Structures are given as structure tokens and as C-alpha cells.
C-alpha positions as CSV (number, residue, x, y, z in Angstrom):
1,M,-74.4,-33.4,-107.0
2,I,-76.9,-31.2,-108.7
3,D,-75.4,-28.2,-110.2
4,L,-75.0,-25.1,-108.0
5,K,-76.1,-22.2,-110.5
6,L,-79.1,-24.3,-111.1
7,A,-80.0,-23.7,-107.1
8,Q,-79.1,-20.3,-106.9
9,R,-80.6,-19.1,-111.1
10,Q,-83.5,-21.7,-111.6
11,P,-84.3,-22.8,-107.2
12,E,-87.9,-23.5,-108.8
13,I,-87.0,-26.0,-111.0
14,V,-84.8,-27.5,-107.9
15,E,-87.9,-27.6,-105.8
16,K,-90.2,-28.8,-108.2
17,A,-88.2,-32.2,-107.9
18,L,-87.5,-31.9,-105.0
19,A,-91.8,-32.2,-104.3
20,E,-92.6,-34.9,-106.9
21,R,-89.4,-36.9,-105.0
22,H,-91.5,-36.4,-101.8
23,S,-87.9,-35.1,-100.0
24,R,-88.4,-32.8,-97.0
25,L,-85.4,-30.7,-98.2
26,D,-86.4,-27.3,-98.1
27,M,-85.1,-24.8,-100.7
28,R,-85.9,-22.1,-98.3
29,E,-83.0,-23.1,-96.2
30,F,-80.9,-23.0,-99.6
31,R,-81.8,-19.7,-100.2
32,A,-80.9,-18.6,-96.8
33,L,-77.4,-20.0,-97.0
34,D,-77.0,-18.5,-100.0
35,E,-77.9,-15.3,-99.6
36,R,-76.0,-14.6,-96.4
37,R,-72.7,-15.7,-98.6
38,R,-73.9,-13.2,-101.1
39,A,-74.3,-10.4,-98.2
40,L,-70.6,-11.7,-96.5
41,L,-69.3,-11.5,-99.9
42,A,-70.4,-8.4,-100.7
43,E,-69.5,-6.5,-97.5
44,V,-65.9,-8.8,-98.0
45,E,-65.5,-6.6,-100.9
46,A,-66.6,-3.6,-99.9
47,L,-63.7,-3.9,-97.2
48,K,-61.1,-4.8,-99.4
49,S,-61.6,-1.6,-101.7
50,Q,-61.6,0.2,-98.3
51,R,-58.1,-1.7,-97.5
52,N,-56.8,-0.6,-100.7
53,A,-57.3,2.6,-100.5
54,A,-56.7,3.2,-97.1
55,S,-53.0,1.3,-98.1
56,D,-53.1,4.1,-100.7
57,E,-53.1,6.5,-98.2
58,V,-50.7,5.3,-95.8
59,A,-48.3,5.2,-99.0
60,A,-48.9,8.6,-100.0
61,I,-48.6,10.0,-95.8
62,K,-44.7,8.0,-95.4
63,R,-43.5,9.3,-98.7
64,A,-44.4,12.7,-97.9
65,G,-42.5,11.9,-94.4
66,G,-46.4,12.4,-91.9
67,D,-47.4,10.2,-89.5
68,A,-49.3,7.1,-90.6
69,S,-49.2,5.4,-87.5
70,A,-53.1,6.0,-87.2
71,R,-54.1,5.5,-90.3
72,F,-51.9,2.2,-90.1
73,A,-53.8,1.3,-86.8
74,A,-57.2,1.5,-88.6
75,L,-55.7,-0.3,-91.5
76,G,-55.2,-3.2,-89.1
77,E,-58.5,-3.2,-87.8
78,L,-59.8,-3.4,-91.8
79,S,-57.3,-6.5,-92.0
80,E,-58.5,-8.6,-88.9
81,R,-62.6,-7.8,-90.0
82,I,-61.9,-9.1,-93.2
83,R,-60.1,-12.2,-91.8
84,A,-62.9,-12.8,-89.8
85,L,-65.4,-12.3,-93.1
86,D,-63.6,-14.5,-94.8
87,A,-63.7,-17.2,-92.4
88,Q,-67.3,-16.9,-92.3
89,V,-67.9,-16.9,-96.2
90,A,-65.9,-20.3,-95.7
91,E,-68.3,-21.8,-92.9
92,V,-71.6,-20.6,-95.2
93,R,-69.5,-22.3,-98.3
94,T,-69.7,-25.4,-96.1
95,A,-72.5,-25.6,-95.3
96,E,-74.0,-24.6,-98.7
97,E,-72.2,-27.6,-99.6
98,S,-73.5,-29.7,-97.7
99,W,-77.1,-28.8,-97.9
100,L,-75.9,-29.6,-102.0
101,L,-74.6,-32.8,-100.8
102,S,-77.8,-33.5,-99.2
103,V,-79.7,-32.9,-102.5
104,P,-81.2,-36.4,-104.4
105,N,-80.8,-36.1,-108.2
106,L,-83.2,-34.6,-110.7
107,P,-86.1,-36.7,-112.0
108,D,-85.9,-36.7,-115.9
109,A,-88.8,-35.8,-117.7
110,S,-89.6,-39.4,-118.9
111,V,-89.8,-40.3,-115.2
112,P,-93.5,-40.9,-113.7
113,V,-94.6,-38.9,-111.0
114,G,-95.8,-41.0,-108.0
115,A,-95.6,-41.4,-104.2
116,D,-94.2,-44.7,-103.9
117,E,-93.9,-48.2,-105.2
118,T,-97.1,-48.7,-105.6
119,E,-97.2,-46.7,-108.6
120,N,-93.7,-47.7,-110.8
121,P,-95.4,-48.9,-114.4
122,E,-95.0,-52.0,-116.0
123,V,-93.0,-51.6,-119.3
124,A,-92.2,-55.0,-120.4
125,R,-93.0,-58.8,-119.0
126,W,-90.6,-61.7,-120.9
127,G,-91.9,-65.6,-120.1
128,E,-95.3,-67.4,-118.8
129,P,-95.0,-68.3,-114.9
130,R,-95.5,-71.9,-114.4
131,A,-98.5,-73.4,-113.1
132,F,-97.5,-75.8,-111.0
133,D,-99.6,-79.3,-109.4
134,F,-98.3,-79.0,-105.9
135,P,-97.7,-76.2,-103.3
136,P,-94.0,-74.1,-104.3
137,A,-92.1,-74.7,-101.8
138,E,-90.0,-71.1,-100.8
139,H,-86.7,-71.4,-102.1
140,G,-84.6,-70.9,-98.2
141,D,-86.3,-74.5,-97.4
142,L,-86.2,-75.7,-100.5
143,G,-82.5,-75.1,-100.6
144,T,-81.8,-75.9,-96.5
145,R,-84.1,-79.6,-97.4
146,L,-81.4,-79.8,-100.5
147,G,-78.4,-79.5,-98.2
148,G,-76.8,-76.2,-100.0
149,L,-78.1,-74.0,-97.6
150,D,-77.5,-73.9,-93.9
151,F,-78.9,-70.9,-92.4
152,A,-78.6,-72.1,-89.1
153,R,-74.4,-72.8,-89.1
154,A,-74.4,-69.3,-90.4
155,A,-76.1,-67.7,-87.7
156,R,-74.1,-69.5,-85.1
157,L,-70.8,-68.1,-87.2
158,T,-71.9,-64.7,-87.8
159,G,-75.4,-63.7,-87.0
160,S,-78.8,-63.3,-88.9
161,R,-79.3,-62.9,-93.0
162,F,-76.1,-64.8,-93.5
163,V,-75.9,-68.1,-95.0
164,V,-73.3,-70.9,-95.4
165,E,-73.7,-72.7,-98.7
166,L,-72.7,-76.3,-99.4
167,G,-71.9,-78.8,-101.9
168,W,-74.0,-78.1,-105.2
169,A,-74.9,-74.5,-103.9
170,A,-71.1,-73.1,-103.7
171,R,-70.9,-74.3,-107.2
172,L,-74.2,-72.8,-108.4
173,E,-73.3,-69.5,-107.1
174,R,-69.5,-70.1,-108.7
175,A,-71.3,-70.7,-112.0
176,L,-73.5,-68.0,-111.8
177,V,-70.9,-65.9,-111.4
178,N,-68.8,-67.4,-114.4
179,F,-71.5,-67.3,-116.6
180,F,-72.6,-63.7,-116.0
181,L,-69.3,-62.5,-116.5
182,D,-68.7,-64.6,-119.7
183,Q,-71.4,-62.8,-121.4
184,H,-71.3,-59.5,-119.9
185,T,-67.2,-60.1,-121.7
186,K,-67.7,-61.9,-124.1
187,H,-70.7,-60.7,-126.1
188,E,-71.4,-57.3,-124.6
189,G,-68.4,-55.8,-124.8
190,Y,-67.6,-54.8,-120.9
191,V,-64.2,-55.1,-119.2
192,E,-63.5,-57.0,-116.2
193,V,-62.7,-55.6,-112.9
194,L,-61.2,-56.7,-109.8
195,P,-61.7,-53.5,-107.4
196,P,-60.5,-53.3,-103.6
197,Y,-64.0,-54.8,-101.8
198,M,-63.2,-51.7,-99.1
199,V,-63.1,-47.6,-100.3
200,N,-62.8,-44.5,-98.6
201,S,-64.8,-41.8,-97.8
202,A,-64.0,-39.7,-100.8
203,T,-65.1,-42.6,-103.2
204,M,-68.5,-43.4,-101.1
205,T,-69.4,-39.8,-101.3
206,G,-68.8,-40.0,-105.2
207,T,-71.4,-41.9,-106.0
208,G,-73.9,-41.1,-103.2
209,Q,-73.7,-43.4,-100.2
210,L,-72.0,-40.6,-98.2
211,P,-73.1,-38.4,-96.5
212,K,-76.9,-39.4,-96.9
213,F,-76.6,-43.4,-95.9
214,E,-73.7,-43.7,-93.6
215,E,-76.2,-46.2,-91.3
216,D,-76.5,-48.8,-94.3
217,L,-72.4,-48.8,-94.3
218,F,-70.2,-51.0,-93.0
219,K,-67.1,-48.8,-91.5
220,L,-63.7,-49.9,-90.0
221,R,-63.7,-48.7,-86.7
222,E,-59.4,-47.9,-87.2
223,A,-59.3,-46.7,-90.4
224,D,-61.0,-44.5,-93.3
225,Y,-62.4,-47.5,-95.2
226,Y,-66.1,-49.0,-95.5
227,L,-66.8,-52.2,-97.0
228,I,-68.8,-52.1,-100.6
229,P,-72.1,-52.2,-100.6
230,T,-72.1,-52.6,-104.5
231,A,-68.9,-52.7,-107.2
232,E,-71.1,-49.5,-108.2
233,V,-69.5,-47.6,-105.7
234,P,-65.1,-48.7,-106.6
235,L,-66.1,-49.3,-110.6
236,T,-67.7,-45.6,-110.7
237,N,-64.4,-44.2,-109.0
238,L,-62.3,-45.7,-111.5
239,H,-62.3,-42.2,-113.0
240,A,-62.8,-40.0,-110.5
241,G,-60.9,-36.7,-111.0
242,E,-60.2,-37.6,-114.5
243,T,-61.2,-36.1,-118.2
244,L,-61.8,-38.6,-120.3
245,D,-61.7,-38.3,-124.6
246,E,-64.5,-38.4,-125.3
247,A,-63.7,-41.1,-128.4
248,Q,-63.5,-43.5,-125.3
249,L,-67.1,-43.1,-124.6
250,P,-69.0,-45.3,-123.6
251,L,-66.8,-47.6,-121.9
252,A,-68.1,-50.2,-119.8
253,Y,-66.7,-52.1,-117.0
254,C,-68.2,-55.4,-114.5
255,A,-67.3,-56.8,-111.9
256,A,-68.0,-59.5,-109.6
257,T,-67.8,-58.8,-105.8
258,P,-69.1,-59.5,-102.4
259,C,-71.5,-56.7,-101.3
260,F,-72.3,-55.8,-97.5
261,R,-75.0,-54.2,-96.1
262,S,-76.5,-53.3,-92.6
263,E,-80.2,-53.7,-93.9
264,A,-80.6,-50.6,-91.1
265,G,-84.2,-49.3,-92.6
266,S,-85.0,-52.6,-93.3
267,A,-86.0,-54.4,-89.7
268,G,-88.4,-57.2,-90.1
269,K,-87.6,-57.6,-94.1
270,D,-87.2,-60.8,-95.7
271,T,-86.0,-62.3,-92.7
272,R,-85.6,-65.3,-93.8
273,G,-84.1,-66.8,-97.0
274,L,-81.5,-65.3,-99.7
275,I,-83.9,-62.3,-100.3
276,R,-82.1,-59.8,-97.9
277,M,-78.7,-60.5,-96.7
278,H,-75.8,-58.6,-95.3
279,Q,-73.3,-60.1,-97.6
280,F,-74.0,-61.4,-100.5
281,T,-72.3,-61.7,-104.5
282,K,-73.6,-59.7,-107.0
283,V,-72.0,-58.5,-110.6
284,E,-72.4,-55.4,-111.7
285,M,-72.9,-53.3,-114.8
286,V,-71.2,-49.6,-115.1
287,R,-71.1,-47.8,-118.0
288,F,-70.2,-43.9,-119.0
289,A,-71.5,-42.5,-121.2
290,H,-72.1,-39.5,-123.6
291,P,-74.3,-37.1,-122.2
292,D,-76.5,-37.2,-125.5
293,D,-75.9,-40.9,-125.4
294,S,-77.2,-41.9,-121.7
295,F,-80.6,-42.9,-121.9
296,N,-79.5,-45.1,-125.0
297,Q,-77.3,-47.1,-123.0
298,L,-79.7,-46.9,-119.9
299,E,-82.0,-49.2,-122.5
300,R,-78.8,-51.0,-123.2
301,M,-77.9,-52.0,-119.9
302,T,-81.4,-52.7,-119.2
303,G,-81.6,-55.3,-121.7
304,H,-78.2,-57.1,-120.8
305,A,-79.5,-57.7,-117.2
306,R,-82.8,-59.0,-118.7
307,H,-81.0,-60.9,-121.4
308,L,-79.5,-63.1,-118.6
309,L,-83.2,-63.9,-117.4
310,E,-84.3,-65.2,-120.4
311,L,-80.9,-67.2,-120.7
312,L,-81.9,-69.1,-117.4
313,E,-85.5,-69.5,-118.5
314,L,-87.2,-66.9,-115.8
315,P,-90.4,-65.1,-116.3
316,Y,-90.1,-61.8,-115.2
317,R,-91.3,-58.0,-115.3
318,V,-89.4,-54.8,-116.0
319,I,-91.0,-51.3,-114.4
320,T,-89.9,-47.6,-114.3
321,L,-89.4,-46.5,-110.8
322,C,-91.7,-43.1,-110.4
323,T,-90.3,-40.1,-108.8
324,G,-91.3,-41.1,-105.3
325,D,-89.6,-44.6,-105.2
326,L,-86.6,-43.4,-107.5
327,G,-83.3,-44.0,-105.9
328,F,-80.8,-40.8,-104.2
329,S,-78.4,-40.6,-106.8
330,A,-80.7,-41.7,-110.4
331,A,-82.5,-39.9,-112.7
332,K,-84.5,-42.7,-114.0
333,T,-84.5,-46.3,-112.9
334,Y,-85.5,-49.6,-114.6
335,D,-86.2,-52.5,-111.9
336,V,-86.4,-55.9,-113.8
337,E,-88.4,-58.0,-111.1
338,V,-88.2,-62.0,-111.6
339,W,-90.9,-64.2,-110.9
340,L,-91.1,-65.9,-106.8
341,P,-93.7,-68.8,-107.3
342,A,-93.5,-69.9,-103.7
343,Q,-94.2,-65.4,-103.1
344,K,-96.7,-65.5,-106.3
345,T,-95.2,-62.3,-106.8
346,Y,-92.5,-60.8,-109.0
347,R,-89.4,-59.2,-106.5
348,E,-86.4,-57.0,-107.9
349,I,-83.3,-58.5,-109.3
350,S,-82.1,-55.9,-111.6
351,S,-82.3,-52.0,-110.8
352,C,-80.4,-50.4,-113.9
353,S,-80.5,-46.6,-113.5
354,N,-78.8,-43.4,-115.7
355,C,-77.1,-40.9,-113.0
356,T,-76.9,-38.6,-115.6
357,D,-74.2,-36.0,-114.4
358,F,-74.9,-36.4,-110.9
359,Q,-72.1,-38.8,-109.4
360,A,-69.8,-37.4,-112.1
361,R,-69.8,-33.8,-110.1
362,R,-69.4,-36.1,-106.9
363,A,-66.3,-37.4,-107.9
364,N,-65.0,-34.6,-110.5
365,I,-65.3,-36.7,-113.8
366,R,-65.6,-35.4,-117.1
367,F,-65.1,-35.9,-120.9
368,K,-63.3,-33.4,-123.7
369,P,-65.6,-33.1,-127.0
370,R,-63.6,-32.4,-129.9
371,G,-63.0,-28.8,-129.9
372,G,-65.2,-28.1,-126.9
373,K,-64.8,-27.6,-123.1
374,A,-64.7,-30.2,-121.0
375,A,-68.3,-31.4,-119.9
376,W,-70.0,-33.8,-117.3
377,V,-70.2,-37.7,-118.4
378,H,-73.2,-39.2,-117.1
379,T,-72.3,-42.8,-115.4
380,L,-74.9,-45.6,-115.1
381,N,-75.3,-48.6,-113.1
382,G,-76.9,-51.8,-113.0
383,S,-77.5,-55.8,-111.6
384,G,-75.6,-57.9,-113.7
385,L,-76.8,-60.3,-111.6
386,P,-76.7,-60.9,-107.9
387,T,-76.4,-64.5,-107.6
388,G,-78.3,-64.6,-104.3
389,R,-81.6,-63.8,-105.8
390,T,-81.0,-65.7,-109.1
391,M,-80.5,-68.5,-106.9
392,A,-83.9,-68.3,-105.1
393,A,-85.4,-67.4,-108.7
394,L,-84.1,-71.0,-110.0
395,L,-84.7,-73.0,-107.2
396,E,-88.2,-72.0,-106.9
397,N,-89.3,-71.7,-110.7
398,G,-86.9,-75.0,-111.3
399,Q,-88.3,-77.3,-108.3
400,R,-90.5,-80.6,-109.1
401,K,-92.7,-82.6,-106.9
402,D,-89.9,-84.7,-105.4
403,G,-88.2,-82.1,-104.4
404,S,-85.9,-82.2,-106.9
405,V,-84.7,-78.6,-109.1
406,V,-83.9,-78.9,-112.1
407,L,-81.6,-76.5,-113.9
408,P,-81.8,-74.5,-117.0
409,R,-79.7,-75.5,-120.1
410,A,-77.5,-72.7,-120.1
411,L,-75.7,-73.6,-116.4
412,V,-75.1,-76.8,-117.7
413,P,-72.1,-76.6,-118.5
414,Y,-70.7,-74.3,-115.9
415,M,-72.0,-77.3,-113.5
416,D,-69.8,-79.5,-115.6
417,G,-73.1,-81.1,-116.7
418,M,-75.3,-81.6,-113.9
419,E,-78.7,-81.3,-114.6
420,V,-80.8,-81.5,-111.8
421,I,-80.0,-81.5,-108.2
422,E,-81.5,-84.3,-106.2
423,P,-82.0,-84.5,-102.4
424,A,-79.9,-85.9,-100.3
425,R,-80.4,-89.9,-100.5
């Protein structure tokens, strides 16, 4: 959530940010609500002043032994009017808060201004895409032929955009999770967490999934529980309502969880393969940082995602999302895109964002500087990494002409020495 005082005192800043984000929100709606609230408060205060004066007058008349019944009746009417206005003030405040909850984070000054993903600048590249002497197969077809991916049975069990992983594929999924977690916890200082896979609406609101993106979530019918779309949600809310000590910062957490997404806005996109699933596993990184250090932490966290791809020998590039492509809660985002030979393009595999104080305001997460007042902490999150998209990249980049797939050296110990996924004989 953006700062209410900023919207009130410097609305032009918010208006400019909304325009750069190509948002349909109109600051005139907020101004009208705020002016209405101010007018109501002024009227309430004036009536309360009248009530106080009338109360003093009634008391004086009673002390003098006079008849105060007419004044007392007028006092009752004043109190009734004040109660009605207080209800209107509460209603306008609720509407104002609802409007603020729908406002995306303000882009950082370093974010390039642009309309959409076509204007995202590339800032780094690693590895050289392999030259094939045969047409590389798409990972879904390759994994199916190798007997590890079964989309047909998953469709019978559940529906489209699900997969059953068998044998080597199930083992590879487990190997990737362990590999990612080991890197984060043993070498990069993250604390591993196993959070609930269901959270309540307050938790979803804290990270910005609610109220704006409810259609993208899976909700339980009989309870105020949602299946998590990413471990970012429970990890960021671990400290909801808390005030951290400055000395604790930065805090770093990671978690491997299933992720559940309805993909309501992606009809017809990536319907084949592992790229866009309703259920997938992902290792998530979350950091809590001092405001003066959060953009350094963003570079650090993005480096952790990149290092995983380098260890897996997968070519990638890094882009900075422009204002028109920036996620709702993010002030700045780097997307790390892995090379997929069959598509002959780079596809997103990690998105690392600094959400500044946006989520902290919604979830009420502060820190206490030495000798100063409590301030909002900055929150960051990033994929490190999703197993499905990583598996897709491993299959496509490691495939050989005979249909086998060579695994990167870093994964061999996690696969009990398996170096090559061979076609079934």
C-alpha cells in the first residue's frame, strides 16, 4: 500500500506513477473521497463544539434550578446528527482505504519507462546457446518420450495444465529442490522454512494478492483459506504485525512449496509443457531489508538466482521490467530468462523484486532503528527457482540426437550418479 499522506499531500507523484504504469486508476476519485472525508470531519468537529457548548448550557440551567428540557432535546438531536456523520466518515475512510489497496507500488526512479514487455531492456547475459545439428525437441514431447512426463493421465486425474511425473522426472524434481535449498542455506545464508500451503485473506492482502488478483487464486469453499500461489505469501507475512530490531536486518528466508494458480488471465497461453501450470513446485527467496540497503539486497538476491543457472550450465539473460510491465507490488524487478532451444527464445524462470515498503505497510512490518522511531521495513522476493521451468530448460538444452538428455555436473550427486536420462528400451 502506498503512503496515505503522499497521496494526500503530493498527489501529482502518484498520478505520474499511475500514468507510467498505464493504470486505469484515476486520482480524481481519491481526491473526491478525501475532500468528502475532510468536509465530514469539519462538520463533525463543528457539531461536537456545539454539543459541548449546549451541554455546558444545560448544566448551568440545571444548577440555577431552571427548565432545561428544550435545550436537552436539542442536545439529543445534535448527538444523533453526530452519530450519523461519524458513520459517514467511517464509510468514506473504508472507501479511501479500498482505493489505496488497489493502487500499485510506485516504480523506483531507476525503472525504465515503457508500455509493455517489448520495452524491457536487457542488462546482462550469460552462456552461449548451444548450436544443434538436429531440430531440438520441445521439452513436453521429449519428457513424454522419455517416460517421465505424463500429461494425458494428469488430465484424466484432474484436468489440463497438470502433469504426472514418473521415475527419473520425479527424482529430478526432488533433486532440484534439494540442490536449490542447499545452495541457498549452505552458501547464501538463507533460513529454510516449511510454511503452510494455505493462508487466510489477511495474509493474501499483506503481499498484494488481494483484493486485486482474487480471480487468480484457488479459495476453499468452507473457510477463509486460499492455496498459496507462491511461498512469497507466507514467508513475507512471517513478520506481519511485528517490529524487528535494526540489527536483525537483513533477514533471508527460503522455502520449497507447491504453488497453485488459476491462470485466469492466460487463456490459450503455454497450454503445452511445463511452462504455465495450475500446480508447480518452486523454491522462493524472501528478504527483509533496511530501506537504505534494499536495492543492494535486490542485486544480491538476483545474483543468487543467476548463480543457480550457471551451476546448471543453462544460458540466460537478465532484463529490467519497465513501468508498464512491472508487477503490482514491485518497485523494481529483474526477470532472469533461460534459453529454450525448441522455442528459440529466452523465457522467464526467475523474477526478483524489491517491493520497498509497499507490502510492509499492508502487513504492518516495521523495524526499530537505534535511537529513532519505528519505520517500515523493505521486503524483497525472488524465484530460486521453479522446478518445472528448470526441468524444461534442462531437457531442451541437454538433449542429444538419440533422444537422451545429459544432466549438468552439479546435479549428478543429487541424482545418485545418474549422468544421462536414457530413452526406455
